[in-house]
MIKOL-492837 format. One line per field, with one value per residue (C-alpha): x negated, y, z; residue in one letter; residue number from 1. Coordinates in steps of 0.2 Angstrom, whole numbers, plus 5000, padded with zeros to 4 digits. Layout:
// MIKOL-492837
X <- (X, ...)
Y <- (Y, ...)
Z <- (Z, ...)
residu <- (a, ...)
num <- (NUM, ...)
//
This chain:
// MIKOL-492837
X <- (5265, 5256, 5247, 5245, 5237, 5226, 5222, 5217, 5204, 5196, 5191, 5186, 5174, 5170, 5164, 5154, 5145, 5142, 5135, 5123, 5116, 5115, 5105, 5093, 5088, 5084, 5073, 5059, 5063, 5060, 5044, 5040, 5043, 5033, 5019, 5020, 5022, 5005, 4996, 5001, 4989, 4999, 5000, 4981, 4979, 4970, 4982, 4974, 4976, 4993, 4997, 4988, 4998, 5015, 5007, 5006, 5021, 5029, 5021, 5023, 5041, 5038, 5028, 5040, 5050, 5067, 5068, 5078, 5087, 5105, 5109, 5111, 5102, 5085, 5070, 5067, 5048, 5058, 5064, 5046, 5051, 5064, 5051, 5045, 5040, 5021, 5025, 5037, 5024, 5010, 5025, 5029, 5011, 5007, 5013, 5007, 5020, 5036, 5028, 5035, 5053, 5066, 5084, 5093, 5103, 5099, 5098, 5084, 5078, 5077, 5070, 5056, 5050, 5048, 5041, 5029, 5022, 5011, 5003, 5005, 5023, 5025, 5043, 5054, 5071, 5076, 5094, 5104, 5108, 5124, 5120, 5130, 5117, 5102, 5101, 5104, 5090, 5079, 5083, 5078, 5060, 5054, 5057, 5037, 5030, 5011, 5014, 5018, 5005, 5015, 5033, 5044, 5058, 5070, 5088, 5103, 5113, 5113, 5123, 5108, 5112, 5109, 5089, 5087, 5090, 5082, 5067, 5065, 5064, 5046, 5041, 5028, 5011, 5008, 4990, 4987, 5001, 4991, 5001, 5020, 5031, 5048, 5061, 5074, 5086, 5080, 5088, 5095, 5089, 5088, 5080, 5062, 5056, 5046, 5030, 5031, 5033, 5025, 5018, 5004, 4994, 4990, 4972, 4973, 4984, 4976, 4989, 5006, 5018, 5034, 5049, 5062, 5057, 5044, 5035, 5025, 5010, 5000, 5003, 4990, 4997, 4988, 4971, 4957, 4968, 4963, 4980, 4992, 5009, 5022, 5036, 5051, 5048, 5062, 5058, 5058, 5048, 5034, 5016, 5007, 4991, 4981, 4993, 4988, 4968, 4970, 4977, 4967, 4953, 4958, 4953, 4937, 4937, 4952, 4954, 4972, 4983, 4999, 5007, 5025, 5035, 5028, 5019, 5028, 5023, 5009, 5006, 5004, 4989, 4984, 4980, 4971, 4958, 4943, 4953, 4955, 4937, 4933, 4943, 4936, 4934, 4924, 4933, 4919, 4928, 4943, 4945, 4964, 4973, 4990, 4999, 5015, 5017, 5021, 5007, 5003, 5001, 4991, 4978, 4974, 4973, 4959, 4953, 4949, 4947, 4932, 4935, 4921, 4920, 4925, 4941, 4956, 4969, 4986, 4992, 5012, 5013, 5029, 5030, 5035, 5036, 5017, 5016, 5003, 4991, 4996, 4989, 4975, 4968, 4969, 4963, 4946, 4947, 4948, 4937, 4926, 4928, 4927, 4910, 4901, 4891, 4886, 4902, 4905, 4923, 4931, 4930, 4948, 4954, 4970, 4984, 5003, 5012, 5032, 5045, 5063, 5076, 5071, 5054, 5037, 5024, 5006, 4998, 4979, 4972, 4956, 4961, 4963, 4981, 4990, 5003, 5019, 5025, 5041, 5050, 5059, 5046, 5047, 5031, 5032, 5026, 5008, 5006, 5008, 4991, 4979, 4965, 4964, 4951, 4962, 4955, 4964, 4983, 4985, 5005, 5010, 5028, 5032, 5047, 5042, 5051, 5032, 5021, 5008, 4998, 5001, 4995, 4980, 4975, 4976, 4961, 4952, 4951, 4948, 4936, 4945, 4930, 4928, 4950, 4956, 4972, 4987, 5004, 5018, 5037, 5051, 5070, 5078, 5073, 5080, 5063, 5044, 5036, 5019, 5013, 5003, 4990, 4990, 4986, 4976, 4964, 4967, 4966, 4961, 4940, 4940, 4929, 4934, 4954, 4960, 4977, 4992, 5011, 5024, 5042, 5058, 5052, 5052, 5036, 5035, 5022, 5011, 5014, 5005, 4993, 4985, 4982, 4988, 4984, 4997, 5012, 5015, 5012, 5007, 4997, 4982, 4973, 4956, 4942, 4953, 4942, 4943, 4948, 4961, 4953, 4943, 4943, 4961, 4964, 4982, 4999, 5015, 5031, 5046, 5064, 5058, 5073, 5065, 5070, 5082, 5072, 5060, 5063, 5050, 5053, 5052, 5037, 5036, 5034, 5054, 5046, 5052, 5047, 5038, 5033, 5022, 5015, 5009, 4998, 4991, 4988, 4980, 4971, 4964, 4958, 4946, 4941, 4953, 4962, 4974, 4972, 4990, 5006, 5022, 5038, 5052, 5070, 5067, 5081, 5079, 5068, 5070, 5063, 5059, 5047, 5039, 5033, 5026, 5018, 5007, 5001, 4991, 4991, 4980, 4995, 5014, 5026, 5043, 5056, 5073)
Y <- (5154, 5147, 5132, 5151, 5160, 5144, 5143, 5162, 5159, 5146, 5152, 5167, 5156, 5148, 5165, 5169, 5152, 5156, 5172, 5163, 5154, 5166, 5176, 5161, 5159, 5178, 5177, 5167, 5174, 5193, 5186, 5178, 5196, 5203, 5192, 5196, 5213, 5213, 5209, 5222, 5237, 5252, 5240, 5237, 5256, 5260, 5269, 5286, 5287, 5282, 5297, 5308, 5305, 5308, 5322, 5327, 5326, 5335, 5350, 5353, 5351, 5364, 5377, 5377, 5392, 5385, 5370, 5371, 5354, 5353, 5356, 5339, 5330, 5323, 5331, 5319, 5314, 5307, 5292, 5287, 5277, 5268, 5259, 5245, 5241, 5243, 5263, 5265, 5263, 5273, 5285, 5286, 5286, 5300, 5316, 5328, 5322, 5326, 5344, 5353, 5362, 5366, 5372, 5353, 5347, 5347, 5330, 5331, 5346, 5334, 5318, 5329, 5337, 5323, 5313, 5329, 5323, 5340, 5344, 5361, 5365, 5375, 5380, 5388, 5396, 5402, 5410, 5395, 5395, 5403, 5412, 5398, 5387, 5398, 5402, 5385, 5380, 5392, 5389, 5371, 5376, 5392, 5382, 5381, 5396, 5389, 5376, 5388, 5388, 5392, 5403, 5408, 5417, 5421, 5427, 5430, 5448, 5447, 5460, 5469, 5461, 5442, 5449, 5457, 5439, 5432, 5441, 5440, 5422, 5427, 5437, 5426, 5421, 5412, 5408, 5394, 5408, 5409, 5415, 5424, 5429, 5437, 5443, 5451, 5465, 5482, 5486, 5501, 5519, 5520, 5503, 5497, 5481, 5478, 5478, 5467, 5453, 5437, 5448, 5457, 5440, 5431, 5429, 5416, 5425, 5430, 5433, 5440, 5447, 5458, 5458, 5473, 5473, 5481, 5481, 5496, 5499, 5502, 5483, 5470, 5461, 5469, 5464, 5454, 5447, 5440, 5441, 5456, 5459, 5474, 5471, 5482, 5491, 5505, 5521, 5526, 5515, 5515, 5518, 5536, 5535, 5540, 5524, 5514, 5517, 5515, 5495, 5491, 5496, 5486, 5471, 5470, 5453, 5454, 5444, 5448, 5466, 5467, 5483, 5483, 5496, 5500, 5515, 5533, 5548, 5557, 5570, 5581, 5569, 5575, 5592, 5588, 5576, 5580, 5578, 5560, 5557, 5559, 5541, 5533, 5513, 5499, 5483, 5472, 5455, 5458, 5447, 5451, 5469, 5473, 5489, 5494, 5511, 5533, 5537, 5549, 5533, 5523, 5538, 5543, 5523, 5522, 5537, 5532, 5516, 5506, 5489, 5479, 5477, 5456, 5460, 5457, 5474, 5474, 5492, 5495, 5515, 5525, 5542, 5555, 5575, 5582, 5568, 5578, 5581, 5560, 5554, 5565, 5559, 5541, 5542, 5549, 5534, 5520, 5529, 5531, 5510, 5505, 5517, 5502, 5495, 5481, 5471, 5467, 5458, 5476, 5475, 5480, 5468, 5469, 5485, 5483, 5496, 5496, 5510, 5510, 5523, 5533, 5526, 5521, 5510, 5502, 5488, 5483, 5468, 5462, 5444, 5440, 5439, 5444, 5453, 5442, 5459, 5462, 5478, 5482, 5476, 5475, 5471, 5451, 5445, 5452, 5437, 5427, 5424, 5425, 5418, 5415, 5428, 5443, 5456, 5469, 5473, 5491, 5498, 5513, 5519, 5537, 5548, 5552, 5546, 5559, 5541, 5549, 5561, 5545, 5532, 5547, 5550, 5531, 5525, 5541, 5538, 5519, 5513, 5502, 5498, 5480, 5478, 5461, 5462, 5477, 5472, 5487, 5484, 5491, 5488, 5501, 5504, 5524, 5527, 5524, 5529, 5530, 5539, 5531, 5545, 5543, 5525, 5525, 5538, 5529, 5511, 5510, 5513, 5497, 5483, 5471, 5472, 5453, 5452, 5462, 5459, 5472, 5468, 5477, 5493, 5499, 5493, 5509, 5519, 5502, 5496, 5513, 5512, 5495, 5499, 5521, 5515, 5504, 5516, 5535, 5544, 5559, 5562, 5569, 5557, 5564, 5555, 5540, 5524, 5518, 5500, 5497, 5487, 5476, 5461, 5461, 5443, 5438, 5450, 5447, 5454, 5449, 5457, 5471, 5478, 5479, 5490, 5483, 5489, 5502, 5517, 5517, 5536, 5539, 5550, 5539, 5520, 5513, 5500, 5486, 5469, 5473, 5487, 5475, 5463, 5477, 5484, 5465, 5465, 5482, 5474, 5455, 5467, 5477, 5461, 5461, 5445, 5440, 5425, 5422, 5431, 5427, 5434, 5429, 5433, 5446, 5455, 5456, 5442, 5431, 5415, 5426, 5436, 5424, 5414, 5434, 5435, 5417, 5423, 5436, 5431, 5413, 5405, 5413, 5407, 5413, 5409, 5414)
Z <- (7063, 7076, 7061, 7052, 7065, 7067, 7050, 7048, 7065, 7058, 7043, 7052, 7063, 7045, 7036, 7053, 7053, 7032, 7037, 7051, 7037, 7025, 7036, 7045, 7024, 7021, 7036, 7026, 7010, 7016, 7024, 7007, 6997, 7010, 7007, 6989, 6991, 7003, 6988, 6976, 6975, 6980, 6998, 6999, 6998, 7016, 7029, 7030, 7009, 7011, 7026, 7014, 6999, 7011, 7018, 7000, 6997, 7010, 7009, 6988, 6994, 7009, 6996, 6984, 6987, 6977, 6986, 7004, 7013, 7017, 7034, 7043, 7029, 7031, 7022, 7006, 7011, 7026, 7013, 7012, 7030, 7022, 7008, 7016, 7034, 7029, 7025, 7039, 7051, 7042, 7041, 7059, 7065, 7053, 7069, 7053, 7043, 7054, 7057, 7041, 7047, 7037, 7041, 7046, 7060, 7079, 7078, 7062, 7072, 7088, 7079, 7066, 7084, 7093, 7078, 7077, 7092, 7098, 7083, 7074, 7070, 7051, 7051, 7035, 7038, 7025, 7023, 7015, 7029, 7040, 7058, 7067, 7061, 7061, 7079, 7083, 7074, 7080, 7097, 7097, 7086, 7098, 7112, 7112, 7103, 7108, 7095, 7079, 7065, 7052, 7052, 7035, 7042, 7027, 7035, 7028, 7031, 7052, 7062, 7073, 7089, 7079, 7072, 7091, 7096, 7084, 7088, 7105, 7104, 7096, 7110, 7119, 7115, 7096, 7099, 7084, 7072, 7055, 7044, 7048, 7034, 7037, 7026, 7039, 7033, 7042, 7059, 7055, 7058, 7077, 7076, 7077, 7078, 7092, 7096, 7107, 7094, 7102, 7117, 7103, 7106, 7090, 7087, 7073, 7062, 7044, 7032, 7036, 7025, 7026, 7014, 7017, 7036, 7045, 7062, 7070, 7061, 7073, 7079, 7083, 7073, 7059, 7064, 7057, 7042, 7025, 7017, 7018, 7010, 7010, 6999, 7000, 7013, 7016, 7010, 7028, 7037, 7024, 7031, 7024, 7017, 7034, 7044, 7030, 7028, 7047, 7048, 7034, 7044, 7058, 7043, 7038, 7033, 7020, 7003, 6998, 6998, 6990, 6992, 6983, 6982, 7002, 7000, 6997, 6985, 6991, 6980, 6993, 6998, 6981, 6987, 7003, 6995, 7011, 7023, 7015, 7008, 7026, 7031, 7015, 7019, 7010, 7008, 7002, 7002, 6992, 6980, 6973, 6974, 6969, 6969, 6964, 6968, 6962, 6953, 6969, 6978, 6968, 6964, 6983, 6987, 6974, 6980, 6998, 6995, 6989, 6982, 6972, 6954, 6954, 6961, 6951, 6951, 6945, 6947, 6940, 6941, 6941, 6941, 6952, 6956, 6951, 6936, 6930, 6942, 6951, 6933, 6931, 6947, 6942, 6925, 6931, 6943, 6931, 6920, 6934, 6934, 6917, 6913, 6925, 6913, 6925, 6926, 6908, 6914, 6913, 6896, 6889, 6878, 6875, 6875, 6877, 6874, 6877, 6876, 6880, 6878, 6891, 6896, 6890, 6897, 6894, 6898, 6898, 6902, 6899, 6891, 6873, 6866, 6882, 6877, 6884, 6891, 6899, 6896, 6914, 6928, 6946, 6947, 6950, 6932, 6942, 6951, 6935, 6930, 6946, 6944, 6924, 6921, 6917, 6932, 6928, 6924, 6923, 6918, 6921, 6917, 6915, 6910, 6896, 6876, 6867, 6867, 6855, 6869, 6883, 6871, 6867, 6884, 6888, 6874, 6877, 6897, 6895, 6882, 6868, 6858, 6861, 6859, 6852, 6852, 6851, 6853, 6855, 6856, 6862, 6864, 6854, 6835, 6841, 6848, 6853, 6836, 6834, 6815, 6802, 6805, 6825, 6822, 6809, 6820, 6835, 6830, 6812, 6819, 6832, 6823, 6836, 6832, 6828, 6831, 6831, 6835, 6831, 6842, 6840, 6830, 6810, 6803, 6791, 6799, 6804, 6785, 6779, 6793, 6786, 6768, 6766, 6748, 6745, 6748, 6744, 6762, 6758, 6777, 6776, 6790, 6795, 6803, 6797, 6792, 6775, 6781, 6795, 6807, 6797, 6805, 6809, 6806, 6813, 6813, 6821, 6818, 6828, 6829, 6818, 6806, 6789, 6777, 6764, 6750, 6745, 6737, 6721, 6720, 6739, 6744, 6759, 6763, 6769, 6781, 6769, 6765, 6748, 6757, 6767, 6756, 6745, 6759, 6763, 6743, 6744, 6758, 6749, 6733, 6747, 6752, 6767, 6769, 6783, 6790, 6797, 6794, 6809, 6804, 6815, 6818, 6807, 6792, 6774, 6774, 6759, 6752, 6737, 6749, 6758, 6742, 6738, 6758, 6753, 6740, 6746, 6766, 6769, 6781, 6782, 6796, 6793, 6808, 6804)
residu <- (m, e, a, h, t, t, s, e, s, v, i, a, e, a, h, a, r, i, d, n, e, i, a, l, l, k, l, p, i, c, a, l, l, t, r, k, n, a, l, l, p, v, s, r, l, p, c, e, i, l, a, t, i, f, l, y, q, a, y, s, f, y, q, d, p, r, y, f, v, m, w, g, s, a, p, p, w, a, n, v, s, y, v, c, r, h, w, r, n, v, a, l, s, c, p, s, l, w, s, f, l, f, v, s, s, p, r, w, t, e, e, l, l, s, r, s, k, m, v, p, l, r, i, r, i, d, g, a, c, s, d, q, e, a, m, i, l, f, e, n, v, t, t, d, v, t, r, i, q, e, l, s, l, k, l, p, t, l, p, c, n, l, v, e, g, v, l, s, k, l, s, t, p, a, p, l, l, h, t, l, r, l, c, i, p, d, l, g, e, d, g, v, y, p, d, t, l, f, n, r, e, t, p, a, l, r, t, l, e, l, y, y, c, h, i, p, w, s, s, p, v, f, t, a, l, s, t, l, r, l, r, n, i, d, w, s, s, q, p, t, i, t, e, l, l, t, m, l, r, r, m, p, g, l, v, h, l, y, l, e, n, a, l, r, s, a, k, d, a, l, t, n, q, h, t, l, l, s, e, s, l, d, l, p, h, l, s, r, l, a, l, v, a, p, f, s, a, v, a, v, f, l, s, n, v, t, v, p, l, k, t, e, i, r, l, v, c, h, s, d, v, g, f, i, a, s, c, t, s, l, y, l, l, l, e, r, r, f, n, t, t, s, d, v, g, t, v, i, r, t, l, n, i, k, t, t, s, c, r, a, g, f, v, l, s, t, s, e, r, d, c, d, v, s, f, y, s, d, g, r, h, l, h, e, d, w, g, c, c, v, p, l, k, l, e, i, d, v, d, s, k, d, l, e, p, l, v, g, d, i, c, r, i, i, p, i, a, h, l, h, t, l, a, h, l, t, s, t, s, m, c, g, y, l, s, s, s, f, i, r, t, t, f, g, n, l, q, e, l, k, f, i, k, l, t, g, l, p, v, a, d, w, t, s, a, l, s, p, g, s, c, k, w, k, h, s, i, k, k, a, p, d, i, f, a, p, a, l, a, e, l, h, v, t, d, v, p, f, a, a, n, c, h, p, t, s, p, y, c, s, g, s, t, w, c, l, c, k, a, l, a, h, r, k, a, k, g, y, v, l, k, k, l, v, i, a, g, n, n, y, v, s, n, a, h, v, e, d, l, r, k, v, v, d, e, v, d, c, i, h)
num <- (1, 2, 3, 4, 5, 6, 7, 8, 9, 10, 11, 12, 13, 14, 15, 16, 17, 18, 19, 20, 21, 22, 23, 24, 25, 26, 27, 28, 29, 30, 31, 32, 33, 34, 35, 36, 37, 38, 39, 40, 41, 42, 43, 44, 45, 46, 47, 48, 49, 50, 51, 52, 53, 54, 55, 56, 57, 58, 59, 60, 61, 62, 63, 64, 65, 66, 67, 68, 69, 70, 71, 72, 73, 74, 75, 76, 77, 78, 79, 80, 81, 82, 83, 84, 85, 86, 87, 88, 89, 90, 91, 92, 93, 94, 95, 96, 97, 98, 99, 100, 101, 102, 103, 104, 105, 106, 107, 108, 109, 110, 111, 112, 113, 114, 115, 116, 117, 118, 119, 120, 121, 122, 123, 124, 125, 126, 127, 128, 129, 130, 131, 132, 133, 134, 135, 136, 137, 138, 139, 140, 141, 142, 143, 144, 145, 146, 147, 148, 149, 150, 151, 152, 153, 154, 155, 156, 157, 158, 159, 160, 161, 162, 163, 164, 165, 166, 167, 168, 169, 170, 171, 172, 173, 174, 175, 176, 177, 178, 179, 180, 181, 182, 183, 184, 185, 186, 187, 188, 189, 190, 191, 192, 193, 194, 195, 196, 197, 198, 199, 200, 201, 202, 203, 204, 205, 206, 207, 208, 209, 210, 211, 212, 213, 214, 215, 216, 217, 218, 219, 220, 221, 222, 223, 224, 225, 226, 227, 228, 229, 230, 231, 232, 233, 234, 235, 236, 237, 238, 239, 240, 241, 242, 243, 244, 245, 246, 247, 248, 249, 250, 251, 252, 253, 254, 255, 256, 257, 258, 259, 260, 261, 262, 263, 264, 265, 266, 267, 268, 269, 270, 271, 272, 273, 274, 275, 276, 277, 278, 279, 280, 281, 282, 283, 284, 285, 286, 287, 288, 289, 290, 291, 292, 293, 294, 295, 296, 297, 298, 299, 300, 301, 302, 303, 304, 305, 306, 307, 308, 309, 310, 311, 312, 313, 314, 315, 316, 317, 318, 319, 320, 321, 322, 323, 324, 325, 326, 327, 328, 329, 330, 331, 332, 333, 334, 335, 336, 337, 338, 339, 340, 341, 342, 343, 344, 345, 346, 347, 348, 349, 350, 351, 352, 353, 354, 355, 356, 357, 358, 359, 360, 361, 362, 363, 364, 365, 366, 367, 368, 369, 370, 371, 372, 373, 374, 375, 376, 377, 378, 379, 380, 381, 382, 383, 384, 385, 386, 387, 388, 389, 390, 391, 392, 393, 394, 395, 396, 397, 398, 399, 400, 401, 402, 403, 404, 405, 406, 407, 408, 409, 410, 411, 412, 413, 414, 415, 416, 417, 418, 419, 420, 421, 422, 423, 424, 425, 426, 427, 428, 429, 430, 431, 432, 433, 434, 435, 436, 437, 438, 439, 440, 441, 442, 443, 444, 445, 446, 447, 448, 449, 450, 451, 452, 453, 454, 455, 456, 457, 458, 459, 460, 461, 462, 463, 464, 465, 466, 467, 468, 469, 470, 471, 472, 473, 474, 475, 476, 477, 478, 479, 480, 481, 482, 483, 484, 485, 486, 487, 488, 489, 490, 491, 492, 493, 494, 495, 496, 497, 498, 499, 500, 501, 502, 503, 504, 505, 506, 507, 508, 509, 510, 511, 512, 513, 514, 515, 516, 517, 518, 519, 520, 521, 522, 523, 524, 525, 526, 527, 528, 529, 530, 531, 532, 533, 534, 535, 536, 537, 538, 539, 540, 541, 542, 543, 544, 545, 546, 547, 548, 549, 550, 551, 552, 553, 554, 555, 556, 557, 558, 559, 560)
//
């Protein structure tokens, strides 16, 4: 037994000696590999350039709202410090790299605060943590509010006492705070966010975004802002038009303004325009304006706020009580804006008409082929094309199935002589019809209309409008042109319920593929050949139909 134990100890000692010899051999190999790596192009980058790349990666993660750090995990950009000795030295000597704070473990929070030294902090708490975890992190990162430059706080639904505990940590001055985003549940009808937020001292604050929450509208945080976003504010807490104008008057340099479901109906103010007009204000630097609000609120706001003609505008107007007065007021304001000939950017190039079983909507754009719209809108899609040469989008949702008067009003108020794209989509084939006579008299004389897209609706009326002489539709059409939209070059029909066949003895067009082919053949005979036809997801479209269509259209794409 003793001999066996001695043998094991000898073997263990031998293993240890071998491991030591291996380690001694590895040292020069590591040194050689380090010298070899130093010859690579990436290793010859100046430390400042390498640190900038690291910072860009960290900022990309921080800005992406889809990303969050799991509790207890290291931020992903910390991995650059594990690649090699040189990268680690560069990373650790760059305090700004460690200034991006997510929800993480207390150990990592302390480590990031230590490595960031005294540079300004960017903090994001996105609600992916428990109540206890959120409070632990908040205890750590709010020990020195004076270092916070950017704070994005999105908490889960918390009890009122915990919300008050969080806000109490933000009661000291924040001299460096530039950006503040708050998404916190309301404290209830009796609760108000304190007016002592940051002790009312945020001299550097320029961007303020509030979601589902509010602070007193008279608070000094609403001062000298360049970006203001209010979204989904509880109705009882929404500012009145007077409160909003007073607040905006303290922001003469405002550049971006987004008010989404944050304005209550202003139908009473429509009858008291004299009082409001005395409080009107000018926002000369505004470049982006988004309003998602009732008709009356949008109309009164635009009546009392002057913005530059080059301002990108996104409007989503919902019907409310007093819709007729609100609609009329809004239309008059739009008419004044579009009749300004000094700004060619406000020429409407795309008109989208959309209908559901009980609602109708319109999206107007100054960009061609801008017809990627959804049936139901909360305004989110309006932010997808800022800076993409789309100066105006107007969406009107009204509780009405009588579509023609609404389309007629829009086309009468807003000049559409230069319309390039016309799209009509519906979620159900049981509503949203426009008669053939209305289509021809409203759109038939448009000399620049080149692209039409029809989605989800029967095409009988549109087929008859395209070429009335080709079908047996017995409508007398006054003021209708000899040929509908002479410049029409491309037609897309998607999910259209074509009729199975056309009845030769019927006095009406049934909207079959044969009817469409005959209408396009009639246009070709008149010298107006369609250059492209796209048919997607439609019933009763056979290969024989496609071959017939190719005889009268230059290019036919059929997607089943």
